MIMIGU-29001 format. One line per 3 residues: their letters; for each residue x, y, z of C-alpha. Coordinates in Angstrom, 2 decimals, always signed. Example, Ala and Ser with C-alpha at 12.3 -4.5 7.8 and 13.67 -1.06 7.14 Angstrom:
BEGIN
AS) +12.30 -4.50 +7.80  +13.67 -1.06 +7.14 $
end
This chain:
BEGIN
MSG) +3.19 +37.18 -53.49  +4.26 +33.58 -52.51  +7.51 +34.44 -55.10 $
IAS) +8.35 +37.36 -53.36  +7.79 +36.27 -49.72  +9.88 +33.02 -50.79 $
ASS) +12.97 +35.72 -52.09  +12.88 +37.76 -49.08  +12.60 +34.72 -46.73 $
PRR) +16.28 +33.73 -47.36  +17.49 +37.23 -47.43  +16.03 +37.69 -43.86 $
RLE) +16.95 +34.50 -42.58  +20.74 +35.79 -43.96  +20.41 +39.63 -42.47 $
SFA) +19.36 +37.79 -38.92  +22.32 +35.37 -38.97  +24.46 +38.46 -39.53 $
VRA) +22.86 +40.46 -37.06  +23.79 +37.45 -34.40  +26.86 +36.65 -35.80 $
RHI) +28.09 +40.36 -35.09  +26.34 +40.44 -31.89  +28.83 +37.23 -30.75 $
VTS) +31.68 +38.82 -32.16  +31.41 +42.02 -30.66  +29.59 +41.32 -27.37 $
SPS) +32.76 +40.56 -26.10  +36.21 +42.46 -27.07  +38.52 +39.17 -26.32 $
RFA) +36.71 +36.61 -28.57  +36.55 +39.64 -31.38  +40.23 +39.77 -30.93 $
IVV) +40.24 +36.05 -31.52  +38.17 +36.20 -34.70  +39.99 +39.16 -35.95 $
FAL) +43.77 +37.67 -35.20  +42.18 +34.27 -37.33  +41.00 +36.63 -39.99 $
LIL) +44.05 +38.43 -40.42  +46.20 +35.18 -40.39  +44.05 +33.73 -43.00 $
IFT) +44.56 +36.68 -45.02  +48.40 +36.81 -44.48  +48.91 +32.65 -45.24 $
VLL) +47.02 +33.22 -48.68  +49.31 +36.63 -49.84  +52.94 +34.95 -48.20 $
GLP) +51.36 +31.42 -50.36  +51.34 +33.67 -53.63  +54.34 +33.44 -56.23 $
ISS) +54.65 +37.31 -55.62  +55.91 +36.74 -52.36  +58.49 +34.21 -53.11 $
ATG) +62.03 +35.00 -53.85  +62.02 +31.89 -56.36  +58.34 +32.82 -58.19 $
EFT) +56.71 +29.51 -56.88  +53.61 +28.89 -54.56  +55.03 +28.64 -50.69 $
DLS) +53.89 +25.19 -49.11  +50.68 +25.71 -47.23  +52.45 +25.05 -43.89 $
DAL) +55.24 +27.04 -44.50  +53.24 +30.35 -45.45  +50.33 +29.34 -42.73 $
FTA) +53.52 +29.30 -40.15  +54.83 +32.69 -41.18  +51.62 +34.06 -41.03 $
VST) +50.93 +33.11 -37.37  +54.63 +34.10 -36.63  +54.33 +37.56 -37.98 $
ICV) +51.07 +38.16 -36.76  +51.51 +37.34 -33.49  +54.85 +38.94 -33.52 $
TGL) +57.07 +35.60 -32.77  +59.46 +35.23 -35.16  +60.04 +31.72 -35.29 $
TTV) +60.27 +30.44 -38.56  +59.99 +27.45 -40.58  +61.89 +28.77 -43.76 $
DMA) +64.96 +31.47 -44.27  +63.73 +34.54 -43.98  +66.53 +36.00 -45.65 $
THW) +66.14 +34.05 -48.60  +62.79 +32.79 -49.17  +60.73 +36.06 -49.48 $
SPF) +60.77 +38.39 -52.15  +60.62 +42.34 -51.81  +56.64 +41.77 -51.81 $
GHV) +57.01 +39.04 -49.23  +59.03 +41.13 -47.01  +56.87 +43.97 -46.83 $
LVF) +53.95 +41.72 -46.11  +56.18 +40.81 -42.80  +56.87 +44.25 -42.30 $
VGV) +53.11 +45.01 -42.35  +52.11 +42.47 -40.24  +54.69 +42.55 -37.55 $
NVG) +53.13 +46.25 -36.95  +49.41 +45.21 -37.24  +50.02 +42.32 -34.69 $
ALG) +52.34 +44.58 -32.11  +49.85 +47.42 -32.24  +47.02 +44.57 -31.34 $
VLT) +43.86 +43.98 -32.90  +41.41 +46.05 -30.06  +43.73 +48.77 -30.30 $
LAS) +43.85 +48.95 -34.05  +40.45 +48.73 -34.39  +39.66 +51.81 -31.73 $
LMG) +42.42 +53.76 -33.61  +40.83 +53.18 -36.53  +37.36 +53.83 -35.29 $
MLI) +38.66 +56.84 -33.26  +40.27 +58.44 -36.32  +37.16 +58.25 -38.75 $
SKR) +34.39 +59.29 -36.20  +36.70 +61.40 -34.28  +35.39 +60.58 -30.84 $
LGL) +35.49 +56.75 -29.18  +31.90 +55.38 -27.90  +31.72 +53.37 -24.94 $
RAK) +31.61 +50.41 -26.61  +35.08 +51.23 -28.66  +36.70 +52.63 -25.26 $
LMA) +35.97 +49.07 -23.30  +37.19 +47.14 -26.29  +40.40 +49.38 -26.36 $
AGD) +40.41 +48.82 -22.57  +40.18 +45.18 -22.52  +43.25 +45.22 -24.91 $
TNP) +45.50 +46.84 -22.57  +43.74 +45.50 -18.95  +41.78 +42.27 -19.27 $
LRA) +39.99 +42.95 -15.82  +38.78 +45.98 -18.18  +37.34 +43.65 -20.99 $
HGG) +33.41 +43.33 -19.96  +31.07 +46.55 -18.92  +30.53 +45.51 -15.50 $
VVN) +31.53 +47.23 -12.24  +35.18 +47.77 -12.46  +37.00 +49.67 -9.24 $
ESQ) +38.61 +53.04 -11.50  +41.84 +52.92 -10.05  +43.56 +51.05 -12.85 $
TVR) +46.90 +51.65 -14.57  +44.54 +53.21 -17.38  +41.26 +54.73 -16.40 $
LGE) +38.47 +54.58 -19.17  +38.00 +58.30 -19.41  +42.08 +57.91 -20.36 $
VGQ) +41.32 +55.30 -23.39  +41.45 +58.13 -25.95  +44.81 +59.11 -25.00 $
LLT) +46.29 +55.86 -24.25  +45.14 +55.17 -28.08  +46.82 +58.75 -29.25 $
TVA) +49.99 +57.51 -27.08  +50.30 +53.92 -28.58  +50.29 +55.46 -32.09 $
ISA) +52.45 +58.04 -31.69  +55.03 +55.97 -29.55  +55.12 +53.08 -32.20 $
LVI) +55.81 +55.38 -35.24  +58.36 +57.71 -32.93  +60.26 +54.77 -31.06 $
EGT) +60.65 +52.84 -34.69  +61.46 +56.14 -36.64  +63.92 +57.11 -34.18 $
LAI) +65.53 +53.37 -34.14  +65.66 +53.20 -37.68  +67.35 +56.76 -38.05 $
LLY) +70.03 +55.53 -35.40  +70.38 +52.20 -36.96  +71.30 +53.37 -40.53 $
PAL) +74.39 +54.83 -39.39  +75.35 +51.99 -37.48  +74.93 +49.38 -39.87 $
VMA) +76.73 +51.57 -42.68  +79.63 +51.47 -40.14  +79.30 +48.12 -39.73 $
EVD) +79.79 +47.24 -43.42  +76.44 +47.03 -44.56  +75.61 +48.39 -48.33 $
PIA) +74.31 +52.06 -47.69  +71.39 +51.17 -50.02  +70.60 +47.83 -48.56 $
ALW) +70.45 +49.54 -45.08  +67.64 +51.81 -45.96  +65.44 +48.86 -45.73 $
EAP) +67.73 +46.87 -43.05  +67.47 +49.80 -40.50  +63.51 +50.37 -40.49 $
YYA) +63.21 +46.20 -40.85  +65.37 +45.82 -37.79  +63.54 +48.96 -36.02 $
AMS) +60.35 +47.24 -36.46  +61.56 +43.74 -35.24  +63.40 +45.14 -32.26 $
FTN) +60.64 +47.39 -31.09  +57.96 +44.27 -31.94  +59.87 +41.84 -30.52 $
TGF) +59.50 +39.79 -33.58  +63.22 +38.52 -34.15  +63.11 +38.02 -37.94 $
APN) +66.41 +39.51 -40.11  +66.60 +40.38 -43.53  +70.08 +39.52 -43.94 $
AGG) +71.93 +36.62 -44.41  +73.32 +35.29 -40.79  +71.02 +37.16 -39.01 $
VAV) +72.41 +39.11 -35.74  +75.24 +36.94 -35.55  +77.09 +38.88 -38.11 $
FED) +77.08 +41.94 -35.77  +78.18 +39.98 -32.91  +81.13 +42.23 -32.30 $
DYL) +79.45 +45.42 -32.92  +77.97 +46.93 -29.40  +76.21 +49.92 -31.21 $
VLT) +73.74 +48.12 -33.10  +73.30 +45.08 -30.52  +72.83 +48.13 -27.94 $
LLM) +70.03 +49.28 -30.45  +68.19 +46.60 -30.87  +68.47 +45.80 -27.12 $
AGV) +66.75 +49.36 -26.14  +64.17 +48.69 -29.04  +63.45 +45.30 -27.30 $
FLG) +62.87 +46.75 -24.30  +60.82 +49.68 -24.74  +58.68 +47.43 -26.60 $
SIG) +58.37 +45.20 -23.94  +57.56 +47.41 -20.95  +53.94 +47.88 -22.57 $
FPV) +52.40 +50.78 -24.44  +50.33 +51.51 -20.45  +53.82 +51.75 -18.96 $
IYT) +54.97 +54.18 -21.79  +52.07 +56.07 -21.28  +52.42 +56.86 -17.65 $
LAK) +56.13 +57.28 -18.42  +55.29 +60.02 -21.10  +53.23 +61.99 -18.10 $
HVW) +54.75 +61.08 -15.25  +58.45 +60.25 -16.02  +60.21 +62.79 -13.29 $
HVK) +57.38 +61.84 -10.81  +58.12 +58.31 -9.49  +55.57 +58.74 -6.48 $
KWS) +52.58 +59.42 -9.26  +53.86 +56.00 -11.25  +50.60 +53.54 -11.56 $
LHT) +51.20 +49.83 -9.15  +51.62 +48.67 -12.50  +53.88 +51.05 -13.90 $
KLT) +56.10 +50.07 -10.74  +55.98 +46.73 -10.67  +57.09 +46.20 -14.57 $
IVT) +59.75 +48.70 -14.41  +61.34 +47.13 -11.14  +60.51 +43.35 -12.60 $
TVL) +61.51 +44.11 -15.62  +65.07 +45.35 -14.67  +65.34 +42.70 -11.99 $
LFF) +65.10 +39.59 -14.74  +67.19 +41.81 -16.98  +70.37 +41.56 -14.39 $
MGA) +69.24 +38.06 -13.10  +69.23 +37.01 -16.15  +72.81 +37.82 -17.22 $
AVF) +74.35 +36.68 -13.99  +72.69 +33.18 -14.55  +74.17 +32.90 -18.07 $
LIL) +77.17 +34.40 -16.89  +78.17 +31.50 -14.44  +76.93 +28.68 -16.49 $
EYN) +78.25 +29.45 -19.66  +81.40 +30.94 -18.86  +83.32 +27.65 -19.50 $
NPK) +81.59 +26.52 -22.22  +83.70 +26.89 -25.09  +80.82 +26.94 -27.55 $
TFG) +79.42 +29.98 -26.37  +81.07 +32.69 -23.76  +83.90 +30.59 -22.95 $
SMD) +86.36 +31.72 -26.11  +85.26 +35.61 -25.18  +87.24 +37.85 -22.99 $
AVD) +85.68 +39.03 -20.06  +84.08 +42.29 -22.07  +82.73 +40.27 -24.74 $
TTF) +81.14 +37.50 -21.96  +79.08 +40.60 -20.02  +77.83 +42.13 -23.38 $
QAF) +76.84 +38.54 -24.64  +75.08 +37.50 -21.11  +72.93 +41.11 -20.84 $
FLS) +72.17 +40.93 -25.02  +71.08 +37.23 -24.22  +69.11 +38.09 -21.12 $
AMT) +67.21 +40.63 -23.31  +66.67 +38.77 -25.96  +64.94 +35.72 -23.92 $
RSG) +62.54 +37.91 -22.28  +61.03 +38.16 -25.80  +63.12 +39.93 -28.22 $
GFN) +64.36 +36.94 -30.06  +67.55 +37.83 -31.80  +70.29 +36.06 -31.15 $
VID) +73.98 +36.26 -31.63  +74.92 +32.52 -30.26  +73.43 +29.26 -31.54 $
MAD) +71.12 +28.02 -29.25  +71.52 +24.63 -29.55  +75.14 +25.46 -28.14 $
LNG) +74.20 +26.08 -24.70  +74.14 +24.11 -21.85  +70.85 +22.27 -21.05 $
SSL) +70.72 +24.23 -17.86  +70.85 +27.59 -19.44  +68.35 +26.56 -21.95 $
LAA) +66.10 +25.99 -18.98  +67.25 +29.20 -17.11  +66.23 +30.88 -20.60 $
SML) +63.10 +28.96 -20.73  +61.97 +30.09 -17.46  +62.95 +33.64 -18.94 $
MFV) +60.79 +33.33 -21.86  +58.06 +32.06 -20.26  +58.05 +35.26 -18.17 $
GGG) +57.90 +37.59 -20.99  +57.31 +41.20 -21.08  +54.94 +43.46 -19.72 $
SAS) +50.92 +43.72 -19.91  +49.98 +44.90 -23.26  +52.94 +45.20 -24.62 $
TAG) +54.40 +43.49 -27.65  +55.84 +40.73 -25.81  +54.46 +37.60 -25.01 $
GIK) +55.05 +35.00 -21.95  +52.35 +35.18 -18.74  +54.07 +38.89 -18.46 $
VTT) +56.35 +40.03 -15.56  +53.27 +41.65 -13.72  +51.73 +38.40 -13.19 $
LAV) +54.66 +36.94 -11.84  +55.23 +39.83 -9.66  +51.55 +39.86 -8.41 $
LAI) +52.25 +36.04 -7.50  +55.45 +36.42 -5.97  +53.94 +39.41 -3.66 $
AVW) +50.91 +36.54 -2.91  +53.40 +34.01 -2.06  +55.63 +36.37 +0.15 $
SEA) +52.70 +37.53 +2.17  +51.11 +34.42 +2.89  +54.97 +33.36 +4.49 $
KGR) +54.64 +36.21 +6.18  +51.10 +35.70 +7.44  +49.47 +38.87 +6.35 $
QSV) +45.85 +38.98 +5.67  +46.77 +40.78 +2.57  +48.58 +41.28 -0.33 $
EVF) +49.77 +44.74 -0.14  +53.22 +46.27 -2.15  +54.11 +49.80 -3.00 $
GRR) +51.46 +50.93 -0.94  +48.58 +49.67 -2.60  +46.68 +46.33 -1.49 $
IPS) +46.36 +44.23 -4.64  +42.66 +42.38 -4.78  +41.98 +38.66 -5.05 $
DVQ) +40.33 +39.16 -8.23  +43.41 +40.25 -9.65  +45.66 +37.53 -7.74 $
RVA) +43.20 +34.83 -9.49  +43.60 +36.16 -12.89  +47.36 +35.77 -12.55 $
LSV) +47.05 +32.14 -11.14  +44.94 +31.47 -14.24  +47.08 +32.79 -16.43 $
VAW) +49.87 +30.71 -15.17  +48.00 +27.36 -14.93  +46.65 +28.55 -18.65 $
GAT) +50.50 +28.81 -19.81  +52.01 +25.84 -18.01  +49.00 +23.48 -19.90 $
IVA) +49.83 +24.43 -22.86  +53.39 +24.06 -22.92  +53.32 +21.17 -21.84 $
LST) +50.44 +19.75 -24.33  +52.36 +20.93 -27.08  +55.57 +19.56 -25.73 $
III) +54.25 +16.17 -25.31  +52.89 +16.13 -28.58  +55.82 +17.92 -30.40 $
AQI) +58.15 +15.50 -28.90  +55.97 +12.58 -29.60  +55.71 +13.35 -33.28 $
TKD) +59.58 +14.45 -33.96  +61.27 +11.91 -31.11  +63.80 +14.98 -30.62 $
DIS) +65.65 +15.90 -27.34  +63.31 +17.25 -25.03  +64.93 +19.95 -23.98 $
HVL) +65.40 +21.19 -27.11  +61.70 +20.49 -27.95  +60.63 +22.56 -24.49 $
FDV) +62.87 +25.37 -25.42  +61.61 +25.74 -28.99  +57.98 +25.09 -27.45 $
ISA) +58.21 +28.12 -24.90  +59.39 +30.24 -27.55  +56.67 +29.83 -29.33 $
FAT) +54.03 +30.01 -26.80  +55.93 +33.29 -25.58  +56.30 +34.44 -28.83 $
VGL) +59.61 +35.04 -28.59  +61.51 +33.41 -31.77  +64.55 +31.76 -30.18 $
STG) +64.93 +28.20 -31.84  +67.49 +25.23 -31.11  +66.79 +24.58 -34.91 $
LTE) +64.21 +22.17 -33.91  +61.44 +24.65 -35.36  +62.85 +24.69 -39.42 $
SLP) +63.73 +20.49 -39.10  +59.42 +20.03 -37.92  +57.31 +17.90 -40.52 $
DSG) +54.05 +19.75 -41.27  +52.33 +18.14 -38.71  +54.55 +19.22 -36.02 $
AYV) +54.48 +22.83 -37.49  +50.50 +22.99 -37.11  +50.94 +22.18 -33.69 $
LAA) +53.66 +24.70 -33.14  +51.72 +27.44 -34.85  +48.21 +26.81 -32.32 $
TIF) +50.86 +27.19 -29.42  +52.26 +30.55 -30.97  +48.51 +31.56 -31.60 $
MGR) +47.13 +30.32 -28.21  +49.79 +31.93 -26.60  +49.54 +35.17 -28.16 $
VGT) +45.69 +35.57 -27.64  +45.04 +32.97 -25.18  +46.44 +34.32 -21.78 $
VTL) +44.51 +37.67 -22.44  +41.03 +35.57 -23.69  +41.13 +33.48 -20.40 $
AAA) +42.11 +36.61 -18.23  +39.45 +38.65 -19.58  +36.77 +35.66 -18.84 $
VAA) +37.86 +35.10 -15.58  +37.27 +38.49 -15.07  +33.97 +38.67 -16.95 $
TSR) +32.25 +36.08 -14.81  +33.15 +37.85 -11.21  +29.69 +37.94 -9.66 $
TQY) +29.25 +39.76 -6.55  +28.17 +36.93 -3.60  +25.67 +37.54 -1.01 $
YSL) +26.33 +34.64 +1.24  +29.29 +32.05 +2.15  +29.55 +28.52 +2.25 $
PVE) +30.78 +26.75 +5.45  +34.46 +26.45 +5.53  +36.22 +23.03 +5.24 $
RPI) +40.39 +22.85 +4.78  +41.54 +20.37 +2.61  +44.85 +19.58 +2.92 $
VG) +47.51 +21.19 +0.64  +51.10 +20.74 +0.11 $
end
């Protein structure tokens, strides 16, 4: 009997540990996302490190395999190796699959799989999926239902996510194929490059399957315009796509989130192009050697790609220092919430800008488009910016100390990593292993950190039934 008891005791302890571990992971959607993202990165690191994944048939160094896995799952596009020549066809397929998995989002993907298996979504699954589209819905407490996507609409949103990703990438691939063939790409090679570029543009990753990347299409407005369209559709976010699918011609029915995302995205797109035109028009290494039409088009292309696209026609290292700073600011903002883009998100910028304007006007509340933005949303926006700035500052200091490189180049690549953009001045490829690990951690925190922080801040919201005495410190 004692032998049976002793044998069952370890089993009970193991089962108890498994139950506790499952509770810890599944009790918080943001915690679940971190764990699954980490597991996916681990799996892809192992697979990319295998000889079958490299073009030479040799093992890939751990630092390169890990960095590529992080950049793939976090849809970033930065790389320490030449993506076109280093990986075998199997390696390219891994990258293609990885960016699509990472772009959909772990919580969304898990909920979709659960819905396919069970044909329905339970409350826990709805909360998890809602947490992927809006951090304020990442907990089970009382939440105002005047949200971008209500809890009862999560199932419809998930369907929209799956269908829109397939339809948009498929349509882009179909349109890109003849465009690539007309650009003198081999018709057989274009069968692979078209869906690859479609996926990399919609997921805002920016990897290129061909030697020379997008730069070989610098004079092909059709290819570049299709890539910009894919980046835009991926960067506005699935909740916006969902709203547009329901009320595309009824602007009055658009949610506040949709209005803020569209307006801010368009403003930044045109303002970014204008800034690059002014700062680079006489730079002989970039726009100075182009005519007016080329300069204007390339300014818009650069503005679109610095928002999170990651493709580049001109060498980022050739930009003036002022342009690098402007590009860094655009990258830090990124795209829309619950999108394939990174950064602090355009709605975060919009909320803070509206709050500052309201304060300057002496208004008691923050209002826009006939709606009032509650204080908890403002608090989350401020927290996200502070968290992002802290990550960027620490990573920049560490990598600058490791490499002793130009601080403007270090800052640019760090922000590109944090905002999962994928543009580089060339610094990333030359990083030592220690610097590559730091930048990989920056990518990971940029991809899951802001959402996790936002969810944590939202989850800690509690109703307070009393007020402490007021005292005003000196600010400013």
